[in-house]
N, CA, C and O atoms as CSV, one atom per row, in Angstrom:
chain,resi,resn,atom,element,x,y,z
A,1,UNK,N,N,179.630,113.109,55.030
A,1,UNK,CA,C,180.285,113.078,56.332
A,1,UNK,C,C,180.822,114.457,56.699
A,1,UNK,O,O,180.742,114.869,57.856
A,2,UNK,N,N,181.370,115.174,55.713
A,2,UNK,CA,C,181.943,116.484,55.979
A,2,UNK,C,C,180.876,117.491,56.378
A,2,UNK,O,O,181.123,118.364,57.211
A,3,UNK,N,N,179.689,117.374,55.787
A,3,UNK,CA,C,178.635,118.331,56.109
A,3,UNK,C,C,178.141,118.134,57.542
A,3,UNK,O,O,177.744,119.096,58.199
A,4,UNK,N,N,178.164,116.897,58.026
A,4,UNK,CA,C,177.767,116.656,59.415
A,4,UNK,C,C,178.775,117.247,60.384
A,4,UNK,O,O,178.389,117.792,61.418
A,5,UNK,N,N,180.053,117.149,60.070
A,5,UNK,CA,C,181.070,117.724,60.944
A,5,UNK,C,C,181.042,119.246,60.913
A,5,UNK,O,O,181.364,119.892,61.910
A,6,UNK,N,N,180.663,119.818,59.790
A,6,UNK,CA,C,180.569,121.270,59.697
A,6,UNK,C,C,179.460,121.836,60.574
A,6,UNK,O,O,179.510,123.005,60.956
A,7,UNK,N,N,178.463,121.020,60.897
A,7,UNK,CA,C,177.386,121.475,61.781
A,7,UNK,C,C,177.896,121.721,63.200
A,7,UNK,O,O,177.303,122.501,63.945
A,8,UNK,N,N,178.980,121.067,63.574
A,8,UNK,CA,C,179.543,121.242,64.911
A,8,UNK,C,C,180.547,122.383,64.979
A,8,UNK,O,O,181.067,122.668,66.058
A,9,UNK,N,N,180.830,123.033,63.885
A,9,UNK,CA,C,181.775,124.139,63.856
A,9,UNK,C,C,181.357,125.301,64.757
A,9,UNK,O,O,182.215,125.838,65.457
A,10,UNK,N,N,180.081,125.725,64.781
A,10,UNK,CA,C,179.700,126.802,65.707
A,10,UNK,C,C,179.880,126.409,67.180
A,10,UNK,O,O,180.214,127.251,68.014
A,11,UNK,N,N,179.661,125.149,67.489
A,11,UNK,CA,C,179.850,124.688,68.878
A,11,UNK,C,C,181.327,124.751,69.242
A,11,UNK,O,O,181.681,125.156,70.349
A,12,UNK,N,N,182.180,124.353,68.319
A,12,UNK,CA,C,183.621,124.410,68.562
A,12,UNK,C,C,184.087,125.853,68.721
A,12,UNK,O,O,184.916,126.149,69.581
A,13,UNK,N,N,183.559,126.747,67.898
A,13,UNK,CA,C,183.921,128.162,68.010
A,13,UNK,C,C,183.462,128.720,69.351
A,13,UNK,O,O,184.200,129.459,70.003
A,14,UNK,N,N,182.246,128.371,69.763
A,14,UNK,CA,C,181.743,128.833,71.060
A,14,UNK,C,C,182.595,128.303,72.207
A,14,UNK,O,O,182.878,129.029,73.160
A,15,UNK,N,N,183.003,127.047,72.118
A,15,UNK,CA,C,183.863,126.469,73.146
A,15,UNK,C,C,185.198,127.196,73.223
A,15,UNK,O,O,185.688,127.484,74.315
A,16,UNK,N,N,185.790,127.495,72.067
A,16,UNK,CA,C,187.067,128.216,72.052
A,16,UNK,C,C,186.910,129.636,72.601
A,16,UNK,O,O,187.780,130.111,73.331
A,17,UNK,N,N,185.828,130.310,72.264
A,17,UNK,CA,C,185.582,131.659,72.791
A,17,UNK,C,C,185.399,131.607,74.305
A,17,UNK,O,O,185.915,132.467,75.018
A,18,UNK,N,N,184.668,130.606,74.804
A,18,UNK,CA,C,184.450,130.497,76.253
A,18,UNK,C,C,185.752,130.230,76.990
A,18,UNK,O,O,186.013,130.841,78.026
A,19,UNK,N,N,186.564,129.335,76.474
A,19,UNK,CA,C,187.853,129.041,77.108
A,19,UNK,C,C,188.766,130.255,77.042
A,19,UNK,O,O,189.449,130.571,78.016
A,20,UNK,N,N,188.784,130.938,75.899
A,20,UNK,CA,C,189.606,132.148,75.767
A,20,UNK,C,C,189.159,133.250,76.709
A,20,UNK,O,O,189.994,133.936,77.298
A,21,UNK,N,N,187.838,133.433,76.862
A,21,UNK,CA,C,187.329,134.457,77.776
A,21,UNK,C,C,187.699,134.145,79.219
A,21,UNK,O,O,188.143,135.025,79.956
A,22,UNK,N,N,187.517,132.895,79.619
A,22,UNK,CA,C,187.854,132.511,80.995
A,22,UNK,C,C,189.348,132.680,81.256
A,22,UNK,O,O,189.745,133.207,82.296
A,23,UNK,N,N,190.160,132.240,80.326
A,23,UNK,CA,C,191.610,132.370,80.508
A,23,UNK,C,C,192.072,133.816,80.526
A,23,UNK,O,O,192.935,134.192,81.319
A,24,UNK,N,N,191.491,134.631,79.643
A,24,UNK,CA,C,191.921,136.033,79.605
A,24,UNK,C,C,191.475,136.800,80.846
A,24,UNK,O,O,192.226,137.641,81.339
A,25,UNK,N,N,190.290,136.540,81.359
A,25,UNK,CA,C,189.874,137.242,82.581
A,25,UNK,C,C,190.720,136.814,83.776
A,25,UNK,O,O,191.038,137.643,84.628
A,26,UNK,N,N,191.086,135.549,83.853
A,26,UNK,CA,C,191.967,135.113,84.938
A,26,UNK,C,C,193.346,135.758,84.812
A,26,UNK,O,O,193.918,136.208,85.804
A,27,UNK,N,N,193.875,135.801,83.596
A,27,UNK,CA,C,195.194,136.410,83.393
A,27,UNK,C,C,195.161,137.904,83.701
A,27,UNK,O,O,196.084,138.423,84.328
A,28,UNK,N,N,194.111,138.603,83.270
A,28,UNK,CA,C,194.001,140.034,83.552
A,28,UNK,C,C,193.848,140.316,85.042
A,28,UNK,O,O,194.371,141.313,85.540
A,29,UNK,N,N,193.138,139.450,85.754
A,29,UNK,CA,C,192.999,139.685,87.192
A,29,UNK,C,C,194.321,139.495,87.924
A,29,UNK,O,O,194.582,140.182,88.912
A,30,UNK,N,N,195.152,138.581,87.458
A,30,UNK,CA,C,196.468,138.393,88.071
A,30,UNK,C,C,197.385,139.560,87.720
A,30,UNK,O,O,198.122,140.047,88.577
A,31,UNK,N,N,197.346,140.010,86.469
A,31,UNK,CA,C,198.239,141.083,86.027
A,31,UNK,C,C,197.835,142.430,86.624
A,31,UNK,O,O,198.681,143.160,87.140
A,32,UNK,N,N,196.533,142.762,86.553
A,32,UNK,CA,C,196.087,144.087,86.969
A,32,UNK,C,C,195.622,144.174,88.421
A,32,UNK,O,O,195.445,145.270,88.954
A,33,UNK,N,N,195.425,143.032,89.053
A,33,UNK,CA,C,194.898,143.041,90.413
A,33,UNK,C,C,195.888,143.541,91.427
A,33,UNK,O,O,197.102,143.427,91.258
A,34,UNK,N,N,195.329,144.114,92.514
A,34,UNK,CA,C,196.196,144.585,93.592
A,34,UNK,C,C,196.593,143.402,94.460
A,34,UNK,O,O,195.768,142.553,94.798
A,35,UNK,N,N,197.853,143.365,94.809
A,35,UNK,CA,C,198.315,142.305,95.698
A,35,UNK,C,C,198.358,142.879,97.107
A,35,UNK,O,O,199.162,143.761,97.412
A,36,UNK,N,N,197.500,142.378,97.938
A,36,UNK,CA,C,197.438,142.853,99.322
A,36,UNK,C,C,198.373,142.075,100.211
A,36,UNK,O,O,198.755,140.944,99.909
A,37,UNK,N,N,198.731,142.692,101.298
A,37,UNK,CA,C,199.584,142.007,102.271
A,37,UNK,C,C,198.714,141.158,103.177
A,37,UNK,O,O,197.678,141.605,103.670
A,38,UNK,N,N,199.146,139.944,103.384
A,38,UNK,CA,C,198.395,139.039,104.254
A,38,UNK,C,C,198.958,139.144,105.668
A,38,UNK,O,O,200.163,139.024,105.889
A,39,UNK,N,N,198.061,139.369,106.610
A,39,UNK,CA,C,198.446,139.422,108.012
A,39,UNK,C,C,197.738,138.305,108.754
A,39,UNK,O,O,196.848,137.645,108.218
A,40,UNK,N,N,198.149,138.106,109.993
A,40,UNK,CA,C,197.509,137.066,110.802
A,40,UNK,C,C,196.048,137.392,111.043
A,40,UNK,O,O,195.213,136.490,111.126
A,41,UNK,N,N,195.730,138.680,111.156
A,41,UNK,CA,C,194.341,139.077,111.362
A,41,UNK,C,C,193.503,138.767,110.130
A,41,UNK,O,O,192.348,138.359,110.256
A,42,UNK,N,N,194.060,138.951,108.962
A,42,UNK,CA,C,193.329,138.662,107.734
A,42,UNK,C,C,193.121,137.166,107.524
A,42,UNK,O,O,192.175,136.769,106.843
A,43,UNK,N,N,193.979,136.337,108.089
A,43,UNK,CA,C,193.893,134.906,107.861
A,43,UNK,C,C,192.966,134.180,108.828
A,43,UNK,O,O,192.712,132.992,108.633
A,44,UNK,N,N,192.451,134.838,109.856
A,44,UNK,CA,C,191.522,134.153,110.755
A,44,UNK,C,C,190.155,134.062,110.080
A,44,UNK,O,O,189.892,134.739,109.087
A,45,UNK,N,N,189.307,133.229,110.627
A,45,UNK,CA,C,188.031,132.942,109.977
A,45,UNK,C,C,187.132,134.170,109.908
A,45,UNK,O,O,186.517,134.417,108.871
A,46,UNK,N,N,187.041,134.931,110.967
A,46,UNK,CA,C,186.158,136.100,111.001
A,46,UNK,C,C,186.990,137.329,111.308
A,46,UNK,O,O,187.831,137.312,112.206
A,47,UNK,N,N,186.760,138.372,110.577
A,47,UNK,CA,C,187.541,139.584,110.745
A,47,UNK,C,C,186.729,140.625,111.518
A,47,UNK,O,O,186.724,141.802,111.159
A,48,UNK,N,N,186.044,140.190,112.578
A,48,UNK,CA,C,185.181,141.106,113.315
A,48,UNK,C,C,185.791,141.509,114.650
A,48,UNK,O,O,185.159,142.244,115.408
A,49,UNK,N,N,186.978,141.059,114.954
A,49,UNK,CA,C,187.598,141.424,116.204
A,49,UNK,C,C,187.519,140.335,117.251
A,49,UNK,O,O,188.266,140.361,118.229
A,50,UNK,N,N,186.618,139.371,117.062
A,50,UNK,CA,C,186.476,138.273,118.022
A,50,UNK,C,C,187.265,137.070,117.518
A,50,UNK,O,O,187.197,136.728,116.337
A,51,UNK,N,N,187.998,136.444,118.394
A,51,UNK,CA,C,188.720,135.233,118.018
A,51,UNK,C,C,187.741,134.064,118.003
A,51,UNK,O,O,186.944,133.924,118.931
A,52,UNK,N,N,187.783,133.230,116.979
A,52,UNK,CA,C,186.848,132.098,116.922
A,52,UNK,C,C,187.185,131.068,117.991
A,52,UNK,O,O,188.351,130.817,118.294
A,53,UNK,N,N,186.133,130.479,118.554
A,53,UNK,CA,C,186.300,129.451,119.570
A,53,UNK,C,C,185.576,128.194,119.129
A,53,UNK,O,O,184.473,128.264,118.586
A,54,UNK,N,N,186.176,127.075,119.354
A,54,UNK,CA,C,185.538,125.806,119.020
A,54,UNK,C,C,185.659,125.463,117.549
A,54,UNK,O,O,186.328,126.157,116.783
A,55,UNK,N,N,184.989,124.362,117.165
A,55,UNK,CA,C,185.069,123.941,115.758
A,55,UNK,C,C,184.303,124.908,114.853
A,55,UNK,O,O,183.410,125.626,115.301
A,56,UNK,N,N,184.669,124.909,113.587
A,56,UNK,CA,C,184.056,125.832,112.644
A,56,UNK,C,C,182.620,125.496,112.296
A,56,UNK,O,O,181.841,126.396,111.983
A,57,UNK,N,N,182.250,124.227,112.340
A,57,UNK,CA,C,180.884,123.848,111.991
A,57,UNK,C,C,180.355,122.849,112.997
A,57,UNK,O,O,181.083,121.990,113.493
A,58,UNK,N,N,179.071,122.980,113.288
A,58,UNK,CA,C,178.439,122.067,114.233
A,58,UNK,C,C,178.040,120.782,113.510
A,58,UNK,O,O,177.825,120.777,112.298
A,59,UNK,N,N,177.945,119.712,114.259
A,59,UNK,CA,C,177.539,118.437,113.668
A,59,UNK,C,C,176.040,118.457,113.414
A,59,UNK,O,O,175.256,118.904,114.250
A,60,UNK,N,N,175.665,117.968,112.254
A,60,UNK,CA,C,174.257,117.913,111.882
A,60,UNK,C,C,173.672,116.582,112.337
A,60,UNK,O,O,174.345,115.552,112.322
A,61,UNK,N,N,172.424,116.625,112.736
A,61,UNK,CA,C,171.742,115.406,113.132
A,61,UNK,C,C,171.383,114.583,111.902
A,61,UNK,O,O,171.145,115.126,110.823
A,62,UNK,N,N,171.348,113.275,112.080
A,62,UNK,CA,C,170.979,112.383,110.987
A,62,UNK,C,C,169.522,112.601,110.604
A,62,UNK,O,O,169.138,112.340,109.463
A,63,UNK,N,N,168.700,113.078,111.544
A,63,UNK,CA,C,167.288,113.320,111.263
A,63,UNK,C,C,167.110,114.314,110.126
A,63,UNK,O,O,166.170,114.201,109.339
A,64,UNK,N,N,168.000,115.278,110.038
A,64,UNK,CA,C,167.922,116.257,108.967
A,64,UNK,C,C,168.013,115.580,107.607
A,64,UNK,O,O,167.221,115.880,106.715
A,65,UNK,N,N,168.959,114.679,107.439
A,65,UNK,CA,C,169.132,113.990,106.168
A,65,UNK,C,C,167.978,113.032,105.903
A,65,UNK,O,O,167.559,112.865,104.758
A,66,UNK,N,N,167.465,112.408,106.950
A,66,UNK,CA,C,166.329,111.504,106.802
A,66,UNK,C,C,165.094,112.257,106.328
A,66,UNK,O,O,164.372,111.779,105.453
A,67,UNK,N,N,164.849,113.426,106.899
A,67,UNK,CA,C,163.722,114.249,106.468
A,67,UNK,C,C,163.913,114.699,105.026
A,67,UNK,O,O,162.955,114.723,104.253
A,68,UNK,N,N,165.132,115.052,104.658
A,68,UNK,CA,C,165.403,115.475,103.281
A,68,UNK,C,C,165.153,114.337,102.300
A,68,UNK,O,O,164.587,114.563,101.231
A,69,UNK,N,N,165.563,113.121,102.641
A,69,UNK,CA,C,165.324,111.986,101.752
A,69,UNK,C,C,163.845,111.661,101.642
A,69,UNK,O,O,163.367,111.306,100.565
A,70,UNK,N,N,163.118,111.778,102.742
A,70,UNK,CA,C,161.675,111.539,102.681
A,70,UNK,C,C,160.987,112.592,101.830
A,70,UNK,O,O,160.046,112.286,101.097
A,71,UNK,N,N,161.453,113.827,101.925
A,71,UNK,CA,C,160.888,114.875,101.078
A,71,UNK,C,C,161.118,114.564,99.610
A,71,UNK,O,O,160.211,114.713,98.791
A,72,UNK,N,N,162.331,114.130,99.271
A,72,UNK,CA,C,162.626,113.788,97.881
A,72,UNK,C,C,161.753,112.624,97.420
A,72,UNK,O,O,161.262,112.625,96.292
A,73,UNK,N,N,161.559,111.634,98.286
A,73,UNK,CA,C,160.734,110.474,97.937
A,73,UNK,C,C,159.324,110.900,97.572
A,73,UNK,O,O,158.805,110.487,96.535
A,74,UNK,N,N,158.699,111.715,98.402
A,74,UNK,CA,C,157.320,112.099,98.139
A,74,UNK,C,C,157.223,113.214,97.104
A,74,UNK,O,O,156.177,113.371,96.473
A,75,UNK,N,N,158.262,113.973,96.919
A,75,UNK,CA,C,158.274,114.994,95.885
A,75,UNK,C,C,158.333,114.341,94.512
A,75,UNK,O,O,157.660,114.790,93.584
A,76,UNK,N,N,159.116,113.304,94.374
A,76,UNK,CA,C,159.195,112.583,93.106
A,76,UNK,C,C,157.847,111.951,92.785
A,76,UNK,O,O,157.459,111.865,91.620
A,77,UNK,N,N,157.142,111.514,93.804
A,77,UNK,CA,C,155.810,110.949,93.570
A,77,UNK,C,C,154.903,111.980,92.913
A,77,UNK,O,O,154.215,111.668,91.941
A,78,UNK,N,N,154.895,113.188,93.426
A,78,UNK,CA,C,154.035,114.231,92.875
A,78,UNK,C,C,154.463,114.591,91.461
A,78,UNK,O,O,153.620,114.815,90.593
A,79,UNK,N,N,155.766,114.649,91.226
A,79,UNK,CA,C,156.266,114.978,89.890
A,79,UNK,C,C,155.855,113.903,88.888
A,79,UNK,O,O,155.618,114.209,87.720
A,80,UNK,N,N,155.769,112.665,89.325
A,80,UNK,CA,C,155.373,111.585,88.435
A,80,UNK,C,C,153.857,111.534,88.246
A,80,UNK,O,O,153.382,111.133,87.183
A,81,UNK,N,N,153.101,111.933,89.257
A,81,UNK,CA,C,151.645,111.832,89.175
A,81,UNK,C,C,151.027,112.878,88.258
A,81,UNK,O,O,150.019,112.589,87.613
A,82,UNK,N,N,151.583,114.071,88.173
A,82,UNK,CA,C,150.988,115.114,87.341
A,82,UNK,C,C,150.946,114.753,85.856
A,82,UNK,O,O,149.877,114.829,85.251
A,83,UNK,N,N,152.068,114.362,85.246
A,83,UNK,CA,C,151.970,113.985,83.823
A,83,UNK,C,C,151.070,112.772,83.607
A,83,UNK,O,O,150.374,112.683,82.595
A,84,UNK,N,N,151.084,111.848,84.550
A,84,UNK,CA,C,150.226,110.667,84.447
A,84,UNK,C,C,148.762,111.080,84.439
A,84,UNK,O,O,147.968,110.544,83.666
A,85,UNK,N,N,148.400,112.029,85.295
A,85,UNK,CA,C,147.008,112.476,85.350
A,85,UNK,C,C,146.617,113.247,84.095
A,85,UNK,O,O,145.461,113.200,83.675
A,86,UNK,N,N,147.566,113.954,83.496
A,86,UNK,CA,C,147.257,114.751,82.309
A,86,UNK,C,C,146.956,113.851,81.106
A,86,UNK,O,O,146.019,114.118,80.354
A,87,UNK,N,N,147.737,112.799,80.923
A,87,UNK,CA,C,147.543,111.957,79.748
A,87,UNK,C,C,146.714,110.704,80.048
A,87,UNK,O,O,146.632,109.806,79.209
A,88,UNK,N,N,146.099,110.634,81.233
A,88,UNK,CA,C,145.384,109.426,81.636
A,88,UNK,C,C,144.254,109.086,80.665
A,88,UNK,O,O,144.159,107.939,80.228
A,89,UNK,N,N,143.395,110.047,80.314
A,89,UNK,CA,C,142.256,109.758,79.435
A,89,UNK,C,C,142.717,109.360,78.034
A,89,UNK,O,O,142.143,108.463,77.416
A,90,UNK,N,N,143.747,110.025,77.543
A,90,UNK,CA,C,144.238,109.717,76.206
A,90,UNK,C,C,144.839,108.313,76.160
A,90,UNK,O,O,144.559,107.550,75.235
A,91,UNK,N,N,145.650,107.975,77.135
A,91,UNK,CA,C,146.283,106.654,77.135
A,91,UNK,C,C,145.312,105.561,77.521
A,91,UNK,O,O,145.524,104.401,77.168
A,92,UNK,N,N,144.243,105.900,78.241
A,92,UNK,CA,C,143.252,104.902,78.622
A,92,UNK,C,C,142.594,104.317,77.384
A,92,UNK,O,O,142.268,103.131,77.352
A,93,UNK,N,N,142.396,105.149,76.361
A,93,UNK,CA,C,141.810,104.678,75.102
A,93,UNK,C,C,142.793,103.781,74.349
A,93,UNK,O,O,142.390,102.801,73.721
A,94,UNK,N,N,144.075,104.117,74.414
A,94,UNK,CA,C,145.063,103.399,73.613
A,94,UNK,C,C,145.572,102.128,74.297
A,94,UNK,O,O,145.571,101.054,73.696
A,95,UNK,N,N,146.010,102.254,75.562
A,95,UNK,CA,C,146.618,101.111,76.243
A,95,UNK,C,C,146.352,101.240,77.739
A,95,UNK,O,O,147.184,101.748,78.490
A,96,UNK,N,N,145.198,100.780,78.150
A,96,UNK,CA,C,144.775,100.959,79.539
A,96,UNK,C,C,145.638,100.156,80.513
A,96,UNK,O,O,145.952,100.635,81.602
A,97,UNK,N,N,146.013,98.960,80.133
A,97,UNK,CA,C,146.791,98.108,81.046
A,97,UNK,C,C,148.169,98.699,81.314
A,97,UNK,O,O,148.680,98.599,82.429
A,98,UNK,N,N,148.768,99.307,80.311
A,98,UNK,CA,C,150.106,99.870,80.472
A,98,UNK,C,C,150.107,101.038,81.445
A,98,UNK,O,O,150.953,101.108,82.337
A,99,UNK,N,N,149.168,101.947,81.278
A,99,UNK,CA,C,149.172,103.134,82.140
A,99,UNK,C,C,148.768,102.773,83.573
A,99,UNK,O,O,149.327,103.306,84.531
A,100,UNK,N,N,147.815,101.883,83.711
A,100,UNK,CA,C,147.400,101.494,85.065
A,100,UNK,C,C,148.483,100.643,85.737
A,100,UNK,O,O,148.758,100.813,86.925
A,101,UNK,N,N,149.095,99.735,84.981
A,101,UNK,CA,C,150.156,98.890,85.542
A,101,UNK,C,C,151.372,99.699,85.955
A,101,UNK,O,O,151.979,99.436,86.993
A,102,UNK,N,N,151.723,100.678,85.143
A,102,UNK,CA,C,152.865,101.531,85.491
A,102,UNK,C,C,152.626,102.306,86.769
A,102,UNK,O,O,153.519,102.418,87.610
A,103,UNK,N,N,151.413,102.848,86.922
A,103,UNK,CA,C,151.130,103.622,88.124
A,103,UNK,C,C,150.993,102.735,89.347
A,103,UNK,O,O,151.437,103.113,90.431
A,104,UNK,N,N,150.394,101.575,89.202
A,104,UNK,CA,C,150.269,100.665,90.349
A,104,UNK,C,C,151.640,100.187,90.804
A,104,UNK,O,O,151.898,100.109,92.005
A,105,UNK,N,N,152.520,99.868,89.867
A,105,UNK,CA,C,153.870,99.436,90.264
A,105,UNK,C,C,154.635,100.573,90.925
A,105,UNK,O,O,155.359,100.354,91.896
A,106,UNK,N,N,154.479,101.791,90.403
A,106,UNK,CA,C,155.158,102.931,91.020
A,106,UNK,C,C,154.637,103.174,92.435
A,106,UNK,O,O,155.421,103.382,93.362
A,107,UNK,N,N,153.319,103.149,92.599
A,107,UNK,CA,C,152.754,103.360,93.929
A,107,UNK,C,C,153.102,102.211,94.871
A,107,UNK,O,O,153.205,102.411,96.081
A,108,UNK,N,N,153.283,101.012,94.323
A,108,UNK,CA,C,153.707,99.884,95.156
A,108,UNK,C,C,155.109,100.091,95.708
A,108,UNK,O,O,155.355,99.863,96.892
A,109,UNK,N,N,156.018,100.518,94.858
A,109,UNK,CA,C,157.389,100.799,95.305
A,109,UNK,C,C,157.378,101.950,96.314
A,109,UNK,O,O,158.097,101.911,97.312
A,110,UNK,N,N,156.574,102.956,96.054
A,110,UNK,CA,C,156.459,104.080,96.976
A,110,UNK,C,C,155.896,103.640,98.322
A,110,UNK,O,O,156.340,104.110,99.370
A,111,UNK,N,N,154.920,102.742,98.291
A,111,UNK,CA,C,154.322,102.252,99.532
A,111,UNK,C,C,155.318,101.417,100.334
A,111,UNK,O,O,155.322,101.471,101.564
A,112,UNK,N,N,156.153,100.654,99.652
A,112,UNK,CA,C,157.196,99.889,100.349
A,112,UNK,C,C,158.172,100.849,101.028
A,112,UNK,O,O,158.590,100.611,102.161
A,113,UNK,N,N,158.535,101.930,100.340
A,113,UNK,CA,C,159.399,102.939,100.953
A,113,UNK,C,C,158.736,103.613,102.141
A,113,UNK,O,O,159.394,103.912,103.137
A,114,UNK,N,N,157.429,103.856,102.038
A,114,UNK,CA,C,156.688,104.450,103.144
A,114,UNK,C,C,156.658,103.511,104.345
A,114,UNK,O,O,156.842,103.948,105.481
A,115,UNK,N,N,156.425,102.219,104.098
A,115,UNK,CA,C,156.427,101.248,105.205
A,115,UNK,C,C,157.805,101.144,105.850
A,115,UNK,O,O,157.914,100.997,107.067
A,116,UNK,N,N,158.854,101.219,105.037
A,116,UNK,CA,C,160.211,101.185,105.573
A,116,UNK,C,C,160.467,102.402,106.465
A,116,UNK,O,O,161.078,102.283,107.527
A,117,UNK,N,N,159.998,103.568,106.028
A,117,UNK,CA,C,160.168,104.773,106.836
A,117,UNK,C,C,159.374,104.671,108.133
A,117,UNK,O,O,159.828,105.132,109.181
A,118,UNK,N,N,158.205,104.077,108.065
A,118,UNK,CA,C,157.425,103.879,109.298
A,118,UNK,C,C,158.129,102.914,110.243
A,118,UNK,O,O,158.177,103.143,111.451
A,119,UNK,N,N,158.676,101.834,109.689
A,119,UNK,CA,C,159.373,100.854,110.522
A,119,UNK,C,C,160.599,101.462,111.199
A,119,UNK,O,O,160.897,101.144,112.350
A,120,UNK,N,N,161.305,102.333,110.489
A,120,UNK,CA,C,162.485,102.984,111.052
A,120,UNK,C,C,162.123,104.189,111.919
A,120,UNK,O,O,163.010,104.879,112.421
A,121,UNK,N,N,160.842,104.442,112.094
A,121,UNK,CA,C,160.318,105.550,112.915
A,121,UNK,C,C,160.846,106.904,112.408
A,121,UNK,O,O,161.223,107.778,113.189
A,122,UNK,N,N,160.859,107.043,111.095
A,122,UNK,CA,C,161.335,108.296,110.500
A,122,UNK,C,C,160.342,109.422,110.687
A,122,UNK,O,O,160.719,110.593,110.645
A,123,UNK,N,N,159.077,109.088,110.894
A,123,UNK,CA,C,158.058,110.126,111.059
A,123,UNK,C,C,157.844,110.495,112.523
A,123,UNK,O,O,156.982,111.319,112.827
A,124,UNK,N,N,158.606,109.906,113.427
A,124,UNK,CA,C,158.504,110.217,114.854
A,124,UNK,C,C,159.355,111.446,115.127
A,124,UNK,O,O,160.576,111.342,115.244
A,125,UNK,N,N,158.720,112.614,115.229
A,125,UNK,CA,C,159.450,113.869,115.360
A,125,UNK,C,C,159.897,114.134,116.796
A,125,UNK,O,O,160.647,115.082,117.030
A,126,UNK,N,N,159.466,113.333,117.755
A,126,UNK,CA,C,159.782,113.619,119.159
A,126,UNK,C,C,161.104,113.033,119.601
A,126,UNK,O,O,161.623,113.438,120.641
A,127,UNK,N,N,161.658,112.121,118.879
A,127,UNK,CA,C,162.914,111.503,119.352
A,127,UNK,C,C,164.100,112.296,118.962
A,127,UNK,O,O,165.228,111.918,119.280
């Protein structure tokens, strides 16, 4: 049991060194850093001479998030298809039903998501 715990000793030392380094750099920056005077001009959002008008950020359209989710959906499909295609011949010899069933079920779930996106008119870029 003791030999197993000794294997974690380098990790503990690294953790202590990392915490010590972070703490010491923060302490040194507070001790040695210059303290500047804060003025009203320094506290505004932009220090370019123009006073900001309106809200700081514009509202994003929901279409942006919908497109991002669709990208993730089809990107995951490609990430899953490459390893499947690489080991297809090898696994076909060993367990053909497993590899084909796994891919058919995955493509089925993907197709249901595609139909849902079509129903919600997610691919209609004109609206």
